[in-house]
PLY file of the C-alpha trace (Angstrom):
ply
format ascii 1.0
element vertex 274
property float x
property float y
property float z
element edge 273
property int vertex1
property int vertex2
end_header
54.90 30.95 172.51
55.89 28.31 169.96
56.53 25.70 172.67
53.09 26.35 174.22
51.44 25.97 170.81
53.33 22.71 170.23
52.26 21.42 173.65
48.61 22.17 172.84
48.91 20.22 169.59
50.40 17.20 171.41
47.71 17.25 174.10
44.98 17.53 171.46
46.49 14.64 169.55
46.58 12.47 172.68
42.90 13.23 173.33
42.00 12.34 169.75
43.96 9.09 169.96
42.22 8.21 173.24
38.81 8.92 171.73
39.61 6.92 168.61
41.01 3.98 170.59
37.90 3.81 172.75
35.83 3.06 169.65
37.72 -0.12 168.82
36.10 -3.43 169.83
37.78 -5.05 172.80
38.75 -8.67 172.38
38.20 -11.59 174.71
40.70 -14.07 176.11
39.64 -17.70 175.83
41.04 -21.19 175.52
41.04 -22.93 172.15
39.21 -26.22 172.41
40.72 -28.70 174.86
44.23 -27.24 174.57
46.08 -25.11 177.12
46.42 -22.32 174.53
44.81 -18.95 175.23
44.09 -16.47 172.44
43.16 -12.81 172.36
40.18 -12.86 169.99
38.79 -9.72 168.32
36.03 -9.41 165.74
34.85 -6.53 163.58
31.45 -5.06 164.33
29.83 -6.92 161.44
29.05 -3.88 159.31
30.85 -5.40 156.32
30.72 -8.87 154.77
33.74 -8.56 152.51
36.13 -10.46 154.80
33.84 -13.03 156.39
36.05 -15.94 155.27
39.38 -14.28 156.14
41.08 -14.39 159.55
44.44 -13.05 160.67
46.69 -14.64 163.29
48.97 -12.18 165.10
52.30 -13.31 166.54
53.37 -10.88 169.24
56.85 -9.55 170.01
59.22 -10.58 172.78
57.12 -8.70 175.38
54.40 -11.33 175.06
50.65 -11.60 175.42
49.56 -8.94 177.91
50.80 -5.83 176.12
48.27 -3.03 175.63
49.84 -1.63 172.46
49.94 -5.03 170.74
46.35 -5.75 171.66
45.43 -2.27 170.42
46.90 -3.16 167.02
44.66 -6.26 166.91
41.59 -4.26 167.95
42.18 -1.53 165.40
42.85 -4.01 162.58
39.67 -5.93 163.41
37.63 -2.71 163.55
38.98 -0.89 160.51
39.40 -3.92 158.26
36.28 -5.73 159.50
38.07 -8.99 160.09
38.60 -11.70 162.71
41.95 -11.32 164.51
43.43 -13.89 166.91
46.63 -13.51 168.92
47.77 -16.80 170.54
49.75 -16.85 173.77
52.77 -18.85 172.64
54.87 -18.08 175.75
52.22 -19.01 178.37
54.00 -16.78 180.91
57.12 -18.88 180.54
60.61 -17.91 179.30
60.63 -17.29 175.56
63.14 -20.12 175.07
60.30 -22.55 175.83
58.51 -21.37 172.68
60.54 -23.51 170.28
59.59 -23.45 166.61
58.08 -26.95 166.88
55.93 -25.72 169.78
54.90 -22.63 167.80
53.86 -24.75 164.82
51.77 -26.97 167.10
50.01 -23.89 168.48
49.46 -22.51 164.98
47.93 -25.80 163.87
45.55 -25.68 166.85
44.50 -22.15 165.90
44.20 -23.05 162.21
41.90 -25.97 163.01
39.80 -23.78 165.29
39.40 -21.07 162.64
38.51 -23.63 159.97
35.83 -25.01 162.30
34.50 -21.44 162.48
34.27 -21.39 158.63
37.32 -19.20 157.99
38.88 -20.54 154.81
41.64 -17.98 154.16
44.26 -17.40 156.85
47.04 -14.83 157.05
49.67 -14.01 159.67
51.17 -10.80 161.05
54.17 -10.81 163.37
56.20 -8.26 165.33
59.91 -8.59 166.16
60.12 -12.20 167.53
56.86 -12.94 165.73
58.05 -11.41 162.44
60.60 -14.16 161.89
58.08 -16.85 162.91
55.62 -15.49 160.36
58.28 -15.90 157.69
58.85 -19.50 158.80
55.11 -20.19 158.87
54.79 -18.97 155.28
57.49 -21.37 154.09
58.15 -25.10 154.06
61.41 -25.45 155.95
62.53 -28.79 157.38
61.20 -27.88 160.81
57.66 -27.19 159.61
54.88 -29.69 160.19
53.37 -28.96 156.77
54.63 -29.35 153.22
52.61 -26.37 152.02
51.95 -23.28 154.07
48.34 -22.89 155.24
48.58 -19.09 154.88
47.97 -17.02 151.78
50.36 -14.33 153.02
52.40 -13.09 155.96
53.29 -9.62 157.20
56.50 -9.01 159.15
56.59 -5.72 161.09
60.06 -4.88 162.43
60.78 -8.62 162.36
64.07 -9.72 163.89
66.69 -12.04 162.39
65.06 -12.31 158.97
67.40 -14.54 156.98
68.24 -16.03 153.60
67.46 -19.64 154.56
63.85 -18.81 155.43
63.57 -16.58 152.36
64.60 -19.47 150.11
61.72 -21.69 151.27
59.06 -18.96 151.37
55.95 -20.12 149.47
53.71 -17.04 149.39
54.17 -13.28 149.03
54.86 -11.21 152.12
54.84 -7.58 153.23
57.96 -6.52 155.14
57.97 -3.37 157.29
60.94 -2.15 159.31
62.17 0.84 161.30
65.18 2.94 160.37
67.45 1.17 162.88
66.37 -2.34 161.83
68.63 -4.40 159.52
68.29 -3.86 155.77
66.06 -6.09 153.65
68.81 -6.50 151.02
69.70 -10.05 152.13
66.17 -11.33 151.50
65.00 -9.18 148.57
67.65 -10.67 146.28
66.23 -14.11 147.05
62.54 -13.23 146.95
62.85 -11.32 143.67
63.62 -14.68 142.02
60.40 -16.26 143.27
57.35 -16.59 141.02
55.47 -14.36 143.47
58.41 -12.01 143.97
56.66 -9.07 142.35
53.84 -9.36 144.91
56.20 -8.99 147.87
56.35 -5.48 149.30
58.86 -3.65 151.48
58.50 -0.44 153.46
60.97 1.41 155.68
60.10 4.04 158.30
63.47 5.75 158.56
62.45 8.08 161.42
61.15 5.25 163.60
62.93 2.87 165.98
62.52 -0.88 166.37
59.20 -1.82 167.99
57.39 1.38 167.00
54.12 -0.41 166.06
53.72 -2.87 168.95
55.21 -2.90 172.46
57.49 0.06 171.75
54.76 2.31 170.32
54.66 5.82 171.82
51.25 7.39 171.31
52.47 10.63 172.88
54.83 11.10 169.93
53.00 12.65 166.93
55.48 11.15 164.45
54.98 7.69 165.93
51.19 8.06 165.70
51.45 9.13 162.05
53.72 6.14 161.32
51.31 3.69 162.99
48.40 5.16 161.03
50.38 4.63 157.83
51.28 1.04 158.80
47.58 0.21 159.24
46.80 1.78 155.86
49.68 -0.10 154.22
48.58 -3.43 155.75
44.96 -2.98 154.66
45.93 -1.92 151.13
48.33 -4.84 150.78
45.72 -7.36 151.94
43.04 -5.84 149.70
45.26 -6.06 146.62
46.33 -9.62 147.40
42.80 -10.85 148.08
41.55 -9.13 144.93
44.24 -10.80 142.80
43.56 -14.19 144.36
39.84 -13.76 143.71
40.53 -12.79 140.10
42.78 -15.82 139.59
40.11 -18.08 141.09
37.44 -16.63 138.81
39.64 -17.10 135.75
40.37 -20.68 136.77
36.67 -21.38 137.28
35.88 -19.82 133.92
38.46 -21.96 132.12
37.14 -25.07 133.88
33.61 -24.22 132.77
34.75 -23.65 129.16
36.54 -27.01 129.19
33.43 -28.70 130.53
31.23 -27.34 127.73
33.91 -28.20 125.17
33.88 -31.82 126.32
30.08 -31.92 126.15
30.18 -30.61 122.57
32.92 -33.04 121.66
31.10 -36.13 122.94
27.80 -34.94 121.47
29.43 -34.49 118.08
31.25 -37.86 118.16
28.08 -39.68 119.20
0 1
1 2
2 3
3 4
4 5
5 6
6 7
7 8
8 9
9 10
10 11
11 12
12 13
13 14
14 15
15 16
16 17
17 18
18 19
19 20
20 21
21 22
22 23
23 24
24 25
25 26
26 27
27 28
28 29
29 30
30 31
31 32
32 33
33 34
34 35
35 36
36 37
37 38
38 39
39 40
40 41
41 42
42 43
43 44
44 45
45 46
46 47
47 48
48 49
49 50
50 51
51 52
52 53
53 54
54 55
55 56
56 57
57 58
58 59
59 60
60 61
61 62
62 63
63 64
64 65
65 66
66 67
67 68
68 69
69 70
70 71
71 72
72 73
73 74
74 75
75 76
76 77
77 78
78 79
79 80
80 81
81 82
82 83
83 84
84 85
85 86
86 87
87 88
88 89
89 90
90 91
91 92
92 93
93 94
94 95
95 96
96 97
97 98
98 99
99 100
100 101
101 102
102 103
103 104
104 105
105 106
106 107
107 108
108 109
109 110
110 111
111 112
112 113
113 114
114 115
115 116
116 117
117 118
118 119
119 120
120 121
121 122
122 123
123 124
124 125
125 126
126 127
127 128
128 129
129 130
130 131
131 132
132 133
133 134
134 135
135 136
136 137
137 138
138 139
139 140
140 141
141 142
142 143
143 144
144 145
145 146
146 147
147 148
148 149
149 150
150 151
151 152
152 153
153 154
154 155
155 156
156 157
157 158
158 159
159 160
160 161
161 162
162 163
163 164
164 165
165 166
166 167
167 168
168 169
169 170
170 171
171 172
172 173
173 174
174 175
175 176
176 177
177 178
178 179
179 180
180 181
181 182
182 183
183 184
184 185
185 186
186 187
187 188
188 189
189 190
190 191
191 192
192 193
193 194
194 195
195 196
196 197
197 198
198 199
199 200
200 201
201 202
202 203
203 204
204 205
205 206
206 207
207 208
208 209
209 210
210 211
211 212
212 213
213 214
214 215
215 216
216 217
217 218
218 219
219 220
220 221
221 222
222 223
223 224
224 225
225 226
226 227
227 228
228 229
229 230
230 231
231 232
232 233
233 234
234 235
235 236
236 237
237 238
238 239
239 240
240 241
241 242
242 243
243 244
244 245
245 246
246 247
247 248
248 249
249 250
250 251
251 252
252 253
253 254
254 255
255 256
256 257
257 258
258 259
259 260
260 261
261 262
262 263
263 264
264 265
265 266
266 267
267 268
268 269
269 270
270 271
271 272
272 273
């Protein structure tokens, strides 16, 4: 009797997931400018204006561009967070070895320029597995980067592979790190990032009952625990971005206020001296 009841719950959950997924906006695949780079491009439905200047670039895992679960993550993020989400096709149906870091940076610069031309002024990155490490590199200023300062205000690594001390040392902005229970510990990078000026803004979350890849290509929507974990990841990502954008906005307002005060002080000073 218990097994039948459990089966009914699972089937009901699958139906609910299917219904929920069908409400997400589907993206489109298109070339970026005159390049040979395709992107999977998803937009929110326009019901909110809070993130009109923010866009997120997703770096997929080793399974590549045409993975339903990874695209579903992009669709859900765009829908629930009301944001523009682009996932570039770095591999171009070629062996992953062809996607060297210099090639990845070139592709990111193409996407950055495209988004800026579309009036998106704040860019962030999210990466899975293979992409998780590349997000960390993109948010730093290592010797192999084509920029001295990262163009991203944050990065999010979800079960990123081969996260390392060298990339942690040159990280320039706060990041959110998410891993499964069988992924390597964050201890090697937290000790480095805690010394950064933005170290307190970095966040770390572990899903002990999940296995590597549980959010993207390896997601199992027939497993209730996996569905709950994915739901929590989306909530964690949205909360993290909200807090970071709010803090950045506050800092900008304070800076503008101080600039304005200085301006009026100078006016008073020159008026008085004249």
